[in-house]
C-alpha positions as CSV (number, residue, x, y, z in Angstrom):
1,X,106.1,80.9,96.2
2,X,107.6,83.1,99.0
3,X,105.6,86.5,99.8
4,X,107.3,89.8,100.2
5,X,108.1,90.6,103.8
6,X,105.7,93.2,105.4
7,X,107.9,95.8,107.1
8,X,107.2,97.2,110.5
9,X,106.8,100.9,110.8
10,X,110.2,101.2,112.2
11,X,111.6,99.5,109.4
12,X,109.7,101.8,107.0
13,X,111.5,104.7,108.7
14,X,114.8,103.2,108.0
15,X,113.9,102.6,104.5
16,X,112.8,106.3,104.0
17,X,116.1,107.4,105.8
18,X,118.2,105.4,103.3
19,X,116.1,106.8,100.4
20,X,116.6,110.4,101.6
21,X,120.4,109.9,101.5
22,X,120.4,108.7,97.9
23,X,120.2,110.2,94.4
24,X,116.7,111.0,93.2
25,X,115.5,111.1,96.9
26,X,112.3,113.0,96.1
27,X,111.3,110.6,93.3
28,X,112.3,107.4,95.0
29,X,110.4,108.4,98.4
30,X,107.2,109.0,96.4
31,X,107.5,105.8,94.7
32,X,107.7,104.0,98.1
33,X,104.9,106.0,99.7
34,X,102.5,105.3,96.7
35,X,103.0,101.7,97.5
36,X,102.5,101.8,101.2
37,X,99.8,104.5,101.3
38,X,97.7,103.7,98.3
39,X,98.5,100.0,97.8
40,X,99.5,100.4,94.2
41,X,101.4,97.8,92.3
42,X,104.8,98.7,91.0
43,X,103.5,98.7,87.4
44,X,100.7,101.1,88.3
45,X,103.1,103.5,89.9
46,X,105.4,103.4,87.0
47,X,102.4,104.1,84.7
48,X,101.1,107.3,86.5
49,X,101.0,110.5,84.6
50,X,101.3,114.0,86.2
51,X,97.5,114.6,85.3
52,X,96.4,111.3,87.3
53,X,97.4,112.8,90.5
54,X,97.4,116.6,90.1
55,X,94.8,118.8,88.6
56,X,95.7,121.5,86.0
57,X,96.0,124.0,88.8
58,X,98.6,121.7,90.7
59,X,96.3,120.6,93.3
60,X,96.5,117.1,94.5
61,X,93.6,114.9,93.5
62,X,91.4,113.3,96.1
63,X,91.6,110.0,94.1
64,X,93.8,108.6,91.4
65,X,91.9,106.8,88.6
66,X,93.8,103.7,87.4
67,X,92.7,102.8,83.8
68,X,92.1,99.2,82.9
69,X,95.2,99.4,80.6
70,X,97.7,99.8,83.8
71,X,96.0,97.4,86.2
72,X,97.1,93.8,86.6
73,X,93.6,92.4,86.2
74,X,92.6,94.8,83.5
75,X,89.8,96.5,85.5
76,X,89.8,100.0,86.1
77,X,89.8,101.1,89.8
78,X,90.2,104.2,92.0
79,X,93.1,104.6,94.6
80,X,92.1,107.1,97.3
81,X,94.6,109.7,98.4
82,X,94.8,109.8,102.2
83,X,96.2,112.8,104.2
84,X,99.8,111.3,104.4
85,X,99.9,110.6,100.6
86,X,98.4,114.1,99.9
87,X,101.2,115.6,102.0
88,X,103.8,113.7,100.0
89,X,102.3,114.6,96.7
90,X,102.2,118.2,97.7
91,X,105.9,118.0,98.7
92,X,106.9,116.3,95.4
93,X,105.2,118.9,93.2
94,X,107.8,121.5,93.1
95,X,110.4,118.8,91.9
96,X,108.3,118.4,88.6
97,X,107.6,121.9,87.9
98,X,107.6,122.6,84.1
99,X,106.6,118.9,83.5
100,X,103.4,118.5,81.2
101,X,100.2,116.8,82.3
102,X,100.8,113.8,80.0
103,X,104.2,113.1,81.2
104,X,105.2,110.5,83.6
105,X,105.0,111.3,87.4
106,X,108.0,109.5,88.0
107,X,111.0,109.6,85.4
108,X,114.2,107.8,85.3
109,X,117.4,109.7,85.4
110,X,117.4,109.6,81.4
111,X,114.0,111.5,81.7
112,X,112.0,108.6,80.4
113,X,109.2,106.7,82.0
114,X,110.0,103.8,84.3
115,X,109.0,100.3,83.0
116,X,107.5,98.1,85.8
117,X,110.6,96.0,85.7
118,X,113.0,99.0,86.1
119,X,111.0,100.5,88.9
120,X,110.8,97.0,90.6
121,X,114.7,96.7,90.4
122,X,115.0,100.2,91.9
123,X,112.7,99.5,94.7
124,X,114.8,96.3,95.4
125,X,117.9,98.2,95.4
126,X,116.4,100.6,98.0
127,X,115.4,97.8,100.3
128,X,118.8,96.1,99.9
129,X,120.6,99.4,100.7
130,X,118.4,99.5,103.9
131,X,119.3,96.0,104.9
132,X,115.7,94.7,104.7
133,X,116.0,91.2,103.5
134,X,112.9,89.6,102.0
135,X,111.3,93.0,101.1
136,X,110.4,93.7,97.5
137,X,108.4,96.1,95.5
138,X,105.3,94.2,96.9
139,X,106.0,94.9,100.5
140,X,104.2,98.1,100.5
141,X,101.1,96.7,98.9
142,X,101.2,93.8,101.5
143,X,101.6,96.5,104.4
144,X,98.6,98.4,102.9
145,X,96.3,95.5,102.9
146,X,97.6,94.0,106.2
147,X,97.2,97.4,107.9
148,X,93.5,97.7,106.7
149,X,92.7,94.3,107.8
150,X,94.1,94.8,111.3
151,X,92.3,98.1,111.5
152,X,89.0,96.4,111.2
153,X,88.1,97.5,107.7
154,X,85.5,95.4,105.8
155,X,87.3,92.6,103.8
156,X,84.9,93.7,100.8
157,X,86.2,97.2,101.1
158,X,90.0,95.9,101.2
159,X,89.4,93.7,98.2
160,X,87.9,96.5,96.2
161,X,90.8,99.0,97.2
162,X,93.3,96.3,96.2
163,X,91.7,95.7,92.8
164,X,91.2,92.0,93.8
165,X,88.2,90.0,92.3
166,X,88.4,87.4,94.9
167,X,88.5,87.7,98.7
168,X,90.8,84.6,98.8
169,X,93.3,86.6,97.0
170,X,93.2,89.5,99.4
171,X,93.6,87.2,102.3
172,X,96.7,85.9,101.1
173,X,98.3,89.3,101.5
174,X,97.5,89.7,105.2
175,X,100.3,89.2,107.5
176,X,99.6,87.5,110.8
177,X,102.1,87.4,113.6
178,X,102.3,86.2,117.2
179,X,101.5,89.7,118.7
180,X,98.3,89.8,116.6
181,X,97.2,86.3,117.7
182,X,98.1,87.0,121.4
183,X,95.9,90.1,121.2
184,X,93.1,88.1,119.5
185,X,92.9,85.6,122.2
186,X,93.0,88.3,124.9
187,X,89.5,89.5,123.9
188,X,88.0,86.2,125.2
């Protein structure tokens, strides 16, 4: 099975530029950023509630707790909010003023929760509009895992953040290219 393409940072900028020009730009931008900065699966993003990411006072939480019911493996885990994601969540907050804590973080134009499939289709449309062939809703998650691996983060930490039970699963997500291999042999 062919894997989703890992985008370069330049391609991500192009994607976000296309998102900014479209309808529901703030919502769509946050969906993409949650994938790239927290490594969340599209089903996890679709299932997030306002209270999962904001305190009752409207402060961005440092961690997003993903319940077992919304994760692929059926095991609860924590997604940590880095500085980039925190900034995006702060930026998004005014767009959902008046929304109750138990309501979805991201809503369709019909004001209902996204299904994982619908959000997957939306992300596919965004990638297509940006001319990014081979990219899917899983591209952000692959970027997240690849970036951590190439930054020297412990495989066990990456595996835990990704919510994988086996290291071999995590390893399949890591993109390797000629530049990385060239740099690797230069350390000899």
